[in-house]
N, C-alpha and C positions, 0 to 999 in steps of 0.2 A: 236694326238688321233687316235688310230688305231681301225678299225672296225674288229670284229672277224667273222669267218665263222658262229659261232653259232648265232650271232646277225643277220646276213644276213638271215639265215634260219628262225629265229623268225619273222623278218619283213615280209618275204615271206609268212609264215603261217598266219600272221595277215591279209595280203592282199589276202589270198587264192590263192597264186601262187605256181606253181611247179617250183623249181629251182634245176637243176642238179649240180654236183660237179664243172664242168667246168665254168658254169655261175656264181656259188657262188664265185669261186676264182676271176673271172673277176670283179664282183661287189664289192668284198672285196677291191681290189686294187683301183677301181674307187672312192668308197665312202671314203676310207682313204685319197686319194689325195684331194678330195673336202673338207673334214673336215680340213685338214692341211691348205689348201688355205684360208678357212674362218678364221681359227685361226690366220693366218698371217695378214689378213685384219683387224681383230679386234685389233691387236697390233699396227697398224699404227697410228701415230699422224697426224690427218688431219689439225691441226692448226686452226687459227682463221677463215679461209674461211668456215669451216664446221659449225661454230656456226651461226645459223640463227637468226639474230637480225635485227632491222630496218635499220642499216647501211649497212648490207650485202645484204639484199633482199629488193628491192623496188617494191612495189605492186601498180598496177593501182587503181584509185578510184573505188569503187563499186557503180556504178550508174545504176539504173534500168530504162530502156527505151525501146521503140519499135525498133526492128531491121529494118533498111531500106531495102526495096525490090529492086532488080535490075530492075524489071518491075512492074508497078502497076497492081493490080488485074483486072482493067478494060481492060487491054491489052489482057488478055487471057480468061476472064470469059464471057460466052454468055450474062449474065444479072446480074446486081447488084441492090439490094434494101436495103437501110439503112445499107450499108457496109457489106451486107451478099450476098452470092451467091444464085441466083434464079435458081432452077432446075425444070424440068418437073415432074409432079406427076407420080407415078407408073402407068403404063398402057397407058400413053399419048405418049410414045416413038414410038408408032406404032408397026407394026410387027404382031399383032394379036396373034394367037396360035403358039406355037413353032412347028417347023417341026420335023418330025421323021426320 
């Protein structure tokens, strides 16, 4: 399947792009080669390995659970209460008024 220069100009107009004659000729060749390659790929017989069935693809069991942490939160949190992080209230951090 070949791409025509008219199709290139039409696509460029739809994309609101300006394409000169040299660029249109280059794109014509590139798109023609791409479409030819895709056509050849579609013609390939991938065989039984391409059919995804239970024998070809083994999936792990879908088990919902907590992900283990490398370090528990108590190692890096300043304080915990009921498994939640305890943080200072706004304004208790000190510093007073911002400096100018």
